[in-house]
C-alpha positions in Angstrom: 78.4 94.5 115.5 81.9 94.4 114.2 83.9 91.2 113.7 87.3 90.9 115.2 90.2 90.8 112.7 91.3 87.4 114.1 87.9 85.8 113.3 88.1 83.1 110.6 85.5 83.0 108.0 83.1 80.1 108.3 83.7 76.9 106.3 83.0 76.8 102.6 79.5 76.1 101.2 77.5 77.5 98.3 74.3 79.3 99.3 73.2 80.9 96.0 73.2 84.5 97.4 73.3 87.4 94.8 76.6 89.1 94.1 77.4 92.2 96.2 80.3 93.4 94.2 80.4 94.4 90.5 82.6 92.2 88.4 84.2 94.9 86.4 85.1 97.1 89.4 88.2 97.3 91.6 87.7 97.9 95.4 89.9 99.1 98.2 90.1 97.4 101.5 88.1 100.3 103.1 85.3 100.0 100.6 85.0 96.2 101.1 85.0 96.7 104.9 82.2 99.3 104.7 80.1 97.1 102.4 80.5 94.1 104.7 80.0 96.2 107.9 83.4 96.0 109.4 84.7 99.0 111.3 88.3 98.1 110.7 89.5 97.4 107.1 92.5 95.4 108.5 90.3 92.2 108.7 90.2 92.3 104.9 94.0 92.5 104.7 94.3 89.7 107.2 92.1 87.5 105.1 94.4 88.3 102.1 97.6 87.6 104.1 96.1 84.2 105.0 95.3 83.4 101.4 91.5 83.4 101.9 91.0 86.4 99.6 92.8 87.1 96.4 94.5 90.5 96.1 94.4 92.0 92.5 97.3 94.4 92.8 98.9 97.1 94.9 99.1 100.7 94.0 102.5 102.5 93.8 101.8 103.6 97.4 101.3 100.0 98.5 97.5 100.0 98.9 95.7 96.9 98.1 93.0 96.6 95.4 90.6 93.7 94.8 88.5 92.7 91.8 84.8 92.5 92.3 84.7 89.0 90.8 87.2 87.8 93.3 85.2 89.3 96.1 82.0 87.6 94.9 83.9 84.3 94.8 85.2 84.8 98.3 81.6 85.4 99.5 80.4 82.2 97.8 83.3 80.3 99.4 82.7 81.8 102.8 78.9 82.4 102.9 78.9 83.4 106.6 80.7 86.6 105.7 77.7 88.8 105.0 76.9 92.5 105.4 76.0 93.5 108.8 72.7 95.5 109.3 
């Protein structure tokens, strides 16, 4: 089941889950979407636009990139955002 881009991540709380993303790696919006089970990567960009997820940098073509450590922090802050089976 895919979440709609307008869905807000749940309120913050720590749950002690293991990290899904490698700290030293940089990810694309599409990679993040696939790992978390979203069909549309635009939900990742929407979270970034709203300030919920920190963007690392943009490529010369304007594509967004995200650090694994920032993604793990995002998942700790919003524990309801988890991979879909």
